[in-house]
TORZAKOL-196028 format. One line per 10 residues: number of its first residue (from 1); their letters; for each residue x, y, z of C-alpha. Coordinates in steps of 0.1 Angstrom, whole numbers. Example, Ala and Ser with C-alpha at 12.3 -4.5 7.8 and 13.67 -1.06 7.14 Angstrom:
1> as> 123/-45/78; 137/-11/71
***
This chain:
1> mtgtagdtga> 954/368/321; 958/365/283; 943/400/278; 967/415/303; 997/399/287; 985/413/253; 981/447/267; 1016/446/281; 1030/434/248; 1012/462/230
11> tqsqqagatr> 1026/488/254; 1061/475/251; 1057/476/213; 1046/512/213; 1075/522/235; 1100/504/212; 1083/517/181; 1086/553/194; 1124/551/189; 1126/529/158
21> pqdppvmvaa> 1128/549/125; 1098/548/103; 1098/520/78; 1105/534/43; 1076/534/18; 1075/511/-12; 1076/526/-46; 1055/511/-75; 1066/519/-110; 1052/512/-145
31> tvgdvtavwq> 1071/521/-177; 1054/524/-210; 1075/536/-239; 1096/565/-224; 1071/573/-197; 1074/560/-161; 1046/564/-136; 1056/561/-99; 1033/558/-69; 1046/558/-33
41> vevdarvllg> 1028/535/-8; 1033/538/29; 1038/503/46; 1048/511/81; 1024/494/105; 1026/524/129; 1013/548/103; 976/551/110; 968/561/74; 992/539/55
51> dfsgawlvdq> 983/550/20; 995/567/-11; 1019/595/-2; 1035/606/-35; 1030/603/-73; 1052/612/-102; 1051/609/-140; 1085/610/-155; 1092/613/-193; 1119/627/-215
61> agvhgfaada> 1109/662/-205; 1114/655/-168; 1091/650/-139; 1053/658/-136; 1026/649/-111; 1012/663/-79; 1045/656/-60; 1067/669/-88; 1074/702/-70; 1089/685/-39
71> dwieergdrd> 1119/706/-29; 1142/676/-26; 1139/668/-64; 1167/684/-83; 1175/683/-120; 1138/681/-127; 1143/681/-165; 1166/650/-164; 1146/618/-167; 1174/595/-155
81> avlslilgrp> 1184/617/-126; 1148/621/-114; 1142/583/-116; 1174/575/-98; 1164/598/-70; 1127/588/-67; 1134/551/-70; 1160/550/-43; 1138/528/-22; 1124/492/-28
91> vvvsgeaagl> 1104/492/-60; 1075/470/-71; 1075/469/-109; 1041/468/-125; 1032/447/-155; 1035/413/-169; 1073/416/-171; 1074/426/-134; 1107/408/-128; 1125/429/-154
101> peglpdgtqv> 1131/465/-143; 1129/478/-179; 1132/515/-181; 1144/518/-145; 1179/530/-133; 1207/505/-127; 1208/493/-92; 1171/497/-85; 1160/475/-56; 1133/455/-73
111> vdlpatiena> 1109/437/-50; 1101/401/-58; 1064/404/-51; 1054/367/-52; 1082/359/-28; 1073/388/-5; 1037/375/-4; 1049/340/5; 1072/354/31; 1044/373/48
121> raavernred> 1021/342/47; 1048/321/62; 1051/346/90; 1014/342/97; 1019/304/99; 1046/310/125; 1022/332/145; 998/302/146; 1026/279/157; 1039/303/184
131> faaanpgkrq> 1004/309/197; 997/272/199; 1030/266/218; 1023/294/242; 986/286/247; 981/249/244; 945/239/236; 933/275/232; 915/286/201; 936/305/175
141> pawgeiefae> 929/342/170; 915/352/136; 948/360/121; 933/368/87; 948/364/53; 977/381/35; 961/395/3; 973/409/-29; 954/415/-61; 958/443/-87
151> qdglppqgld> 928/466/-85; 917/485/-116; 901/519/-113; 889/548/-134; 913/558/-162; 934/589/-154; 919/622/-166; 940/646/-187; 964/620/-200; 965/598/-231
161> gdaaeavtrc> 988/574/-249; 1018/560/-230; 1013/583/-200; 977/572/-195; 987/535/-198; 1016/539/-174; 995/556/-148; 967/530/-152; 991/501/-147; 1009/517/-119
171> matargvrrl> 978/526/-99; 963/491/-103; 995/476/-88; 998/503/-61; 962/496/-49; 972/459/-46; 1004/468/-27; 983/491/-4; 960/462/3; 989/439/9
181> aqswnvvekl> 1004/463/34; 970/468/51; 965/430/55; 1000/426/69; 995/454/94; 963/439/107; 981/406/113; 1010/424/129; 989/443/154; 971/412/164
191> rvqrlggelr> 1004/394/168; 1017/421/191; 984/420/211; 984/382/216; 1021/374/215; 1039/406/224; 1070/420/206; 1074/450/182; 1055/457/151; 1075/445/121
201> alplvla> 1078/459/86; 1063/442/56; 1089/414/50; 1101/425/15; 1121/401/-6; 1143/417/-32; 1148/401/-66
***
């Protein structure tokens, strides 16, 4: 009976998700000197390949990077205008001073990453409580853990100085945000299977 209820919940979620707009990606930004690196991370639980979907390097000369030629980017030579456009979605600021959006446009929606992680972990605890209430005496599913850790990688090729440092910092944080989104999505899909309902977006907390 439990499996049937889970299947029904998943079907209802898929039907509801078909009409719900896609959850916006999270932007990760790192600024070193006058150079800001930005990585875009998909976080929608319904996106099968939630991953990096855009990258930009913005300096005083304008925008560079593999997504720099996107047709929706205007005023490509204006650093402030480009950043205001690209960073119009929630932003995780990379670096030790992550709570301070230094070098970012006024009004940037800065994500409080520690609070977001705690928010997600609290949601997992509520899943456990809801499952126990609905299924007294039954063993809890393997809900998993909400994980975040910056992940270093190879240094960027073809860059040096502030640009290389900005990209290195940004990518390390972006990999961590990707892992955070993936761990949340695993939990959410299990919740829908066992408890029903609709897949929910990563519960971001803004600073």
